[in-house]
C-alpha positions as CSV (number, residue, x, y, z in Angstrom):
1,Q,-164.9,85.2,100.6
2,Q,-165.2,87.5,103.8
3,V,-163.9,85.9,107.0
4,R,-166.1,86.6,110.0
5,P,-164.8,87.0,113.5
6,R,-167.9,85.1,114.7
7,P,-170.6,82.7,113.4
8,L,-173.5,84.4,111.8
9,V,-177.1,83.2,112.5
10,G,-180.1,84.1,110.6
11,W,-183.6,84.4,112.3
12,L,-186.5,84.0,109.9
13,G,-189.6,85.1,111.8
14,A,-193.1,84.7,110.3
15,A,-194.7,87.1,112.8
16,T,-193.7,90.4,114.4
17,P,-190.9,90.8,117.0
18,K,-193.4,91.2,119.7
19,L,-195.4,88.1,118.7
20,G,-192.1,86.1,118.2
21,A,-190.5,87.2,121.5
22,R,-191.2,84.2,123.4
23,N,-189.5,81.9,121.0
24,L,-186.8,84.3,120.4
25,D,-186.2,84.7,124.1
26,A,-186.0,81.0,124.5
27,F,-183.5,80.6,121.9
28,L,-181.1,83.5,123.3
29,Q,-181.5,82.1,126.7
30,G,-180.4,78.6,125.2
31,L,-177.4,80.3,123.7
32,R,-176.4,82.0,127.0
33,E,-176.8,78.6,128.8
34,H,-174.0,77.2,126.3
35,G,-171.7,80.3,126.6
36,H,-172.9,82.3,123.6
37,E,-174.1,85.8,123.3
38,D,-175.4,87.9,120.5
39,G,-172.5,90.3,119.4
40,K,-170.0,88.6,121.5
41,T,-169.6,84.8,120.3
42,V,-172.1,84.9,117.6
43,D,-173.9,87.6,115.5
44,I,-177.6,87.3,114.8
45,V,-179.4,88.9,112.1
46,Y,-183.2,89.1,112.0
47,R,-185.9,89.1,109.3
48,W,-189.4,89.6,110.1
49,A,-192.4,89.0,107.9
50,E,-194.6,91.1,110.2
51,G,-197.5,88.4,109.6
52,D,-197.4,88.6,106.0
53,L,-196.4,85.1,104.8
54,S,-196.0,86.3,101.2
55,R,-192.9,88.1,102.3
56,L,-191.0,85.0,103.7
57,S,-189.5,83.9,100.4
58,T,-187.9,87.4,100.0
59,L,-186.6,87.5,103.5
60,A,-185.2,83.9,103.3
61,N,-183.3,84.8,100.1
62,E,-181.8,88.0,101.9
63,L,-180.7,85.7,104.8
64,V,-179.2,83.0,102.4
65,A,-177.4,86.0,100.4
66,L,-175.6,86.7,103.7
67,N,-174.0,83.4,103.7
68,P,-174.7,82.5,107.4
69,T,-173.4,79.6,109.5
70,A,-177.1,78.6,110.0
71,I,-180.7,80.0,109.7
72,L,-183.4,79.5,112.2
73,S,-187.1,79.5,111.8
74,A,-189.7,78.8,114.4
75,A,-192.5,78.3,112.1
76,T,-193.4,75.5,109.8
77,Y,-194.0,77.5,106.8
78,G,-190.8,79.4,107.4
79,N,-188.9,76.2,107.3
80,V,-190.4,75.1,104.0
81,V,-189.6,78.4,102.5
82,L,-185.9,78.2,103.8
83,M,-185.8,74.5,102.3
84,Q,-186.7,76.2,98.8
85,S,-184.3,78.9,99.1
86,T,-181.1,76.9,99.9
87,A,-179.5,73.5,99.9
88,T,-176.3,74.6,101.5
89,V,-177.0,76.6,104.6
90,P,-178.1,74.5,107.5
91,I,-181.5,75.2,108.7
92,I,-182.5,74.9,112.3
93,G,-186.3,74.1,112.1
94,A,-187.8,74.8,115.5
95,L,-191.5,74.1,116.1
96,T,-191.9,72.1,112.8
97,V,-194.5,69.7,112.3
98,D,-193.7,66.6,110.6
99,P,-190.3,67.7,108.9
100,L,-189.8,64.3,107.2
101,K,-193.2,64.7,105.3
102,L,-192.0,68.3,104.3
103,G,-189.0,67.0,102.6
């Protein structure tokens, strides 16, 4: 098991980086407000489906394989795919509609 100098967070985006910029910027601002910065106190890896939802499962599996501290998705379908991909990596489900109903 590799020891990392910083926590690793995965970001699973259903859209493109440009379309997901608002949510990503808000997330990064929240990190900064709590004293964290990508590349300094935390490392963030990104996977973008580029609007092709059929890619989310593959991208989620790629992120899970990195053994991150947590994975974030700002889309309901992305969160569902993450729940199907891992039972051990914490999932941060931003903008999820009715997460209890989704399991």
